[in-house]
C-alpha positions in Angstrom: 97.5 69.9 81.6 93.7 69.6 81.7 93.7 69.2 85.5 95.6 72.4 85.9 93.2 74.3 83.6 90.2 72.8 85.5 91.8 73.8 88.8 92.4 77.3 87.6 88.8 77.6 86.4 87.5 76.3 89.7 89.7 78.8 91.7 88.6 81.6 89.5 84.9 80.8 89.9 85.4 80.6 93.7 87.2 83.9 93.8 84.4 85.5 91.6 81.8 84.1 94.0 83.6 85.5 97.0 83.9 88.9 95.4 80.3 88.9 94.4 79.3 87.9 97.9 81.4 90.7 99.4 79.7 93.2 97.0 76.2 92.0 98.1 77.2 92.2 101.7 78.6 95.7 101.2 75.3 96.8 99.6 73.3 95.3 102.4 75.5 96.9 105.1 75.5 100.3 103.3 71.8 100.4 103.1 71.4 100.0 106.9 70.4 103.1 108.9 73.8 103.2 110.7 76.6 104.8 108.7 79.2 102.8 110.5 78.0 99.4 109.3 78.8 100.3 105.7 82.4 101.2 106.6 83.2 97.8 108.2 84.4 96.0 105.0 86.4 98.9 103.6 88.0 99.3 107.0 88.9 95.6 107.1 90.5 95.7 103.6 92.4 98.9 104.4 93.7 97.4 107.7 94.8 94.3 105.9 96.6 96.4 103.3 98.3 98.4 106.1 99.4 95.2 107.8 100.9 93.9 104.5 102.7 97.3 104.0 104.2 97.3 107.5 105.2 93.6 107.0 107.0 94.4 103.7 108.8 97.3 105.2 109.8 95.4 108.4 110.6 92.0 107.1 112.2 92.5 103.7 115.8 91.3 104.2 118.5 93.9 103.6 121.2 91.2 103.6 121.5 88.1 101.5 123.6 85.1 102.4 124.7 82.5 99.9 126.9 79.5 100.2 129.0 77.7 97.7 132.1 75.5 97.3 135.4 76.6 95.9 138.2 74.0 95.7 136.3 71.7 98.0 135.9 74.4 100.7 132.5 75.8 101.7 132.4 79.6 101.4 129.7 81.9 102.7 129.1 85.2 101.0 127.0 87.8 102.7 125.8 90.6 100.4 124.2 93.8 101.6 121.3 94.9 99.5 121.4 98.7 99.6 118.2 99.5 97.7 115.7 101.0 100.1 114.0 102.8 97.3 113.2 99.5 95.6 111.8 98.1 98.8 109.7 101.2 99.4 108.5 101.3 95.8 107.4 97.6 96.1 105.7 98.3 99.4 103.8 101.3 98.1 102.8 99.6 94.9 101.5 96.6 96.8 99.6 98.9 99.2 97.8 100.6 96.4 97.0 97.3 94.6 95.6 95.8 97.8 93.4 98.9 98.3 91.5 98.4 95.0 88.8 96.4 96.8 88.7 99.2 99.5 88.1 101.8 96.8 85.4 99.7 95.2 83.6 99.1 98.5 83.8 102.8 99.3 82.3 103.7 96.0 79.4 101.2 96.7 79.0 102.8 100.2 78.9 106.3 98.7 76.3 105.3 96.1 74.1 103.6 98.6 74.3 106.5 101.1 73.6 109.0 98.3 70.5 107.1 97.3 69.3 107.0 101.0 69.9 110.7 101.4 67.9 111.5 98.3 65.0 109.3 99.5 65.2 111.0 102.9 65.1 114.5 101.3 62.1 113.5 99.2 60.3 112.1 102.3 61.0 115.4 104.1 59.6 117.4 101.2 56.5 115.2 101.2 55.9 115.8 104.9 56.4 119.5 104.5 53.9 119.5 101.6 51.3 117.8 103.8 51.6 120.4 106.5 
C-alpha cells in the first residue's frame, strides 16, 4: 500500500513539474517578438485534442461480440450498440477536457502580448514626447 502511495506522489510531482515547465516555456515563447511562437504550444495541444476526438469517433465500436457456453456448446452473440449520441457526447466531453491546457496557454499568451503591447505604446509615447 505504501509503494502505491509513493508511486502516485512521484507521478503527481512529475506531472506538476512538466506542467510548470510548459507554463514557463509558454511565457518565454509568448514574450518573443514573433506572434507565431506563442501559438505553438496551444496549437499542439489543440491538434492533439482534435486527433483524440477523431479517433474516438472513428474507432469506437458499434458492435460488441461476446462468447459463452450453453449446454457444452460455444455460442457467439453479436450485439449492435445503437447509441451514437452517447459516443458523440463522450467525444465532445473528452475534446473539451483535453482543451483545458490549450485555454490556459492561450490566456498566458494573451496576457503576455497585452503586456508587450502596453510597453510598446508607452515607448511610442515617449518617443513622441521627445520630438
